Each structure stands twice: as structure tokens, then as C-alpha cells.
Phi, psi and omega in degrees: 000106182283201183257017183302152177282162175055041178277128176247132175242130182256158173054048178266129182267122179285125189251340183185194177237151176243191180301159182057021174069016176278150180273158184231142169221165178237141182211116182051045175083001185253142177268132179241127180256143180204167177244168176063030173224159184236142175312127185104340175292147170250123190227161171252134182227156173244129182286136175249345176215128184228109181247181186295312182257348183212165176210157174248142188221157178252129180283123181258337181200141171252113186285319186215128180279146179294148176290347180284337184297144175232169179284126177294146186270349181248134185291340182270001185297138181096343177254310186284146182277001184294314182238147176243345195235026183291344179280001174248142174300148184302323180301322178293320177302315179297319176302315179291326178291315177304313181296324178299318177296313180300315182296315178304312187291322181284310188278317181276316183280336181050050189257154169279122188239146167283173173300131180285128178296148176302133184304141177273103178287161181270131180301312178267125178255356167229164180050040184263343185276137172271347182224139173220147175237121179260155175245138174255136183215150174269009174236116181268142174290132181252136176281168190306316183300324181286330177292328182279353182257111180300340179289339187263122182260146176289333183282074173231148177286132183226151176228120184170231183235154174301141173293147184305120177076007185236117187279337190251010180227146187239133175285123179283097192278133174275303180226123169260132184269007188271342179224149182294163174289152017272022189305312181291321176295324177296306182303318180295320180294319181297315181296311181305309184297317181296320179296312181299329181254023171059030178277143185279143172266154188294139174252108186286341177283315182271350183054050170213171185122155190270307186270123189241303179219164178222120178253126179238124177239122184243121186258156175300328183289354180095353180278143182233133178241127176240130176237119177263129177256122180255147180287335178204166183276134169205100190301313181299319178294311175308310186294325179298315182288318179298324177299318184299311178304317181295325178287314185285333184230074182298346181284346180288114183273336178222123184238123179231167169221154179224136176263118179238101177269002185282173182275351177237163187277353184294137176253011184301328181258016180248171184245103175293146185243136183280128174264319185207141179091192188266357174089004179204167175235161176251126175248154184241137170233118190048236183267005185264145176251143178230133181269126183237121175268178182296339183251002185286147172269130174213143180307135193281344177243101191298312184295322179283331176300321180299315182289324176300310180291328175297320175300314179302314183298318178295318177298327186288331183038065185292142174253349180102357185246359190281153166254121180257138168251122179254103183268149189054050192282355179054229180274014169089009193296317181296308183300318181294325178297332177265355194296333180283358181237017180227171181267324185207139177239125176243118177252137182233128185212142179286330188270115183303320178302319180295321180294322175300317182296320180297319177298317181292322179294322177296319177298312186301328181257014179056038177266100186261357181254030180244139179225130184244147181222136176269129178152182180268130182308317188289337173275319186288319188278078171248182182300327180290325177297311182298319179304317184283320190244359180087156177272148183283141171278323188221132172246131173251132182231129180222069186288169173292183182305328184293343182082194183266150175291154181299325178300319181291318177303315178298322177297315180298318177299322179292318180295319176062043177297155183298321180226146171232138171240121187253110176262126186225148173251016181208091182305332182295310184285332176296316183300315178305313182294318183298322181300322175289322181291336187294349172304326184235348190236147168243154186274130182260329184199149180225122181230106173283144178230135178265105179271335189229078175312145177068008174238170182272003185283145179215135176258148179219138181244129180235129171266133181234144176240144179296133174285138178240000000 
């Protein structure tokens, strides 16, 4: 099979999953990656990228469906970008995620591994998210039959999620199963009221329009936070809509609004304004309380975050005398969760607002032996810093998807703490970093955790010991 264009391969048997949830098949010694297929499917594909040992393909036809397939429970599945794996039974999703961790650590990391523990699945496979963000748009995503109907216009107001891979159209969601009520009723009421009162929905191409996003956060504690994001300021209009939410949903404990005139949806550099309530919610993990504002980062699946942190605690095997360094500490949640079993906690985080949140969370939980610093670990952790704060017995690192920089990995090797616990949301970059750390560390335990049922995301916790 050469590198010719427009190669079509028929009767290709899909055999498994690779990183990022893509399916895999093999043909004449070449690995072929594709989306929207399930192991066991027999498909026809057209190659869109064709290299010597691998290719990327688009599925043009499924000749025979895998016996593993089940009926998706959401009518928007396949169009909406929220879930990718509803057509697989949950046990199968867990099997593939477990295998993905194993393959990443073996193939990319080339690591000596203990037996990987069975993945911790989520007890709730629907309504497990504590936070969702909806998008309002004046362009609704149309399905094929609607596109063929000249009577149906794309210029309709929609409230939901971006269609997968399409930046300027939104799937008008009826019911999203990822978050508990009142999330759907709030979104539907905001949409209904805005249409009734002639409010404009955001136009992402023209960068104008009044109603832009809606963030809903629902906590175990019973507290609910809603943040309405407007494209521009209009006080009478804002107040009328916010008042409506307040009247219709008395269970909302904190109601905020944010004006976002920028070209992107991020509100990190904007100032949410409190309309009603205290401006934050309290979430609980075991006996600890965490204050979460509209811009705070907090694990999105509360019940599984608890199990993730319990795994970190178990791997740490604390004696009560340790100094812990918590890198990428965010709002301090992992370190604070371990705080009653250690002597000292040092948290380091790049984002200054997160550090302020972490300090507040430490106070909230009466943790007086915690100190948080804003900055880059590679710059901060020098001899003077260790002199002032003590060297770490244990380092916890929980980097973003890109993993750790090589500079930071070198720093960790230089520090030489007795134990490292590496929490990752991307086993591929974790494997790459672990390979570099294996110069001085051996892996003692590996525990995958599923935070996001029906998606391709997977968290993994690895315990490391210094070689002696």
C-alpha cells in the first residue's frame, strides 16, 4: 500500500483503541487510526493521512456493527462534543481505559511495571459532573435531514454545546445527562425567557450578541452556583434575566454575571460580579471543605476526586512527619486532603488567583502548617527555598495534559525526594515523564481512575520510590 491519494479500504476489521479514544485497525502491516468506530465493527475507510507505518482514516461506511455496541442513551450523541463512548457498555469503556494506561506506560515509557491495579470506575455514570458550561448561539447545528430541507434555517437560537469539531454552531440540547437537575431546567428557562424578550444570542462569527454562556456548578453540599456570561453590558436587560433566574430557581445559592466582550470564551482574566448570594460555593471531600469561585479549578467529578485523593493518600503511606511539596497545586485540594497526616505542606502553583484560593481553603479547614507560593517550581526550588521551608520527603505532581517540562523533570531528579506521586490526566505524557524519572526512581504502584464515563479521558496515579 503506497502513499497514493484517495485510497479506500473495504472490509477492515476494527481491533482496538489507541490514545485519545481513536479506534485502530491493521492493514498490510500498517496501523490505521480512525474515529467513530468500535472494536468489532467492519468498516470501509478513506485514508486522509498516509505514512510509512501508519495512517489516519475517515470511516465512510460501517458494513457490520460490533456485537459490543449498545444504543446510546442521549439523542444528541454523535453530534455533541460532550461524550464519545456512549455506544459502549460501561464495563467495556473501563477495559479499554485500563488497557490504554498499560499500553502508554509500556510502549511510550518502556517502563518496568508492577501489576496495574484494576481501574476505579465511577459509581454514577450519568449526572456525575459538578460543573457544566453551556453556549448560546444564533446558529443551530442542523442534522442531515434538516440540511436537505430548504425550509429549515441554520439561523436559529440554540443553547447547548458546540457540535463536535465545529466552532460556529451549537447543538440545541434538550436534556444533558452529565449533570444533575436543575441544570437542564435552568438552561431551558434562560433560553425560553431570552427568546420571549427578544434578547440576541451570541454570533461567534461577528463577535456580537447579548447572551453568551451559562455556567452551572452543583455541589454535594447542596449549594448551586450559576454564572451568566453576557457579550456586552446592558444593565436593565441583565437584571431582568438574573431576576427571572432568582425567582424561578430559589435553590441557586450564588448567582453571578460576567461581561465578556473578548473574542474567546475564557473568563480567567475577567471579573464575575455577584448578583445574589456570597459569590462562591462550598464543596466537601471527606471531612474537608473547599471554597469554589466562578474561576476556581476543582475536579469535575466530586465522588471520583475523593477516590483519586484517597489513592494518593494510600500511595503516600504517611507517618505524620513528612514535608510534602504539592506541585501544580491549584486551589490546594490534594495537599489539604492529606494535611491531617503530615508535618508540613508546601504548595506551588503558577496562577496567583489559585494560590489565593488555596490559602483560603487551608484557613477554612484549620490547616496552619500549609504554605502556598505562586511561581514556577524550577525557579522557586533552590537551596535558599529548601533552607527556609525544608526539603520534601514526598512530592505530588499533577500537571496539565501536556505533562511536565523536561526542565522540571530534571529538577525533580536533582531534588531527589524519597517518594513522588504523579497524578496525570494524560497517560501518554505521563509515560514520557516517567521514562525520564526512571533514571533515579522505580514505580511502586499504578492506579487508573475513571473520572469521566462515556468520554475518552482517563486519570492515572503512579507511585515512585527513590532507588537506593
